[in-house]
N, C-alpha and C positions, 0 to 999 in steps of 0.2 A: 861663356867657353871664349869667346874671345879674345875675353884679358884674361886668359892663361891661359891659351896657346900663345898670346902677345909675349907672356914674363918668361916661357920657357924654353920661346924659338926665340924673341929679337924681336918677329915679324906678327901683321895681321892673319889670318886668314883668306882675307885676298888676293893679297903677296902671291900667300902664298901655293894656294891655285891657279895664277897665275905664269908664275912661274915650272918650271920644267927645274933646274938646280937644284932649286929650293925645296922642292917635293923632292926630289933627292937624298939632297942634305936628311931632308927631316925624317924619312924611309932609315937612311945610317943609322942615324943613332937613336930613333924606335929595336930599332937590332938588334946593337947594341946595350942598349939600359933593359932590354927584356932577356937575350943571352945573363951580362950583369945578375938580373934577378935571379935567375933559374941558378947558375952558379953559391948565389947565398943562400936561395934555401934548398938547395941539396948535401950544402957543409951544414948546414942549420939543423937535415934532419940527418945527417953522419952521428954528430954530438950527438943529439936527441935520443937516436940505437946504439948507443954507447955500451958495451957490459962493465 
């Protein structure tokens, strides 16, 4: 899990936990990724239910 976190964010979990700025950065990125996934899901759903 540590390596996956480091690959995704560029630093380890310990660095993340000890730096409030990094926490904010990671949470903003997670929110952006979540919203992007929701948009893609909605687009696929609309295409699947076209007549």
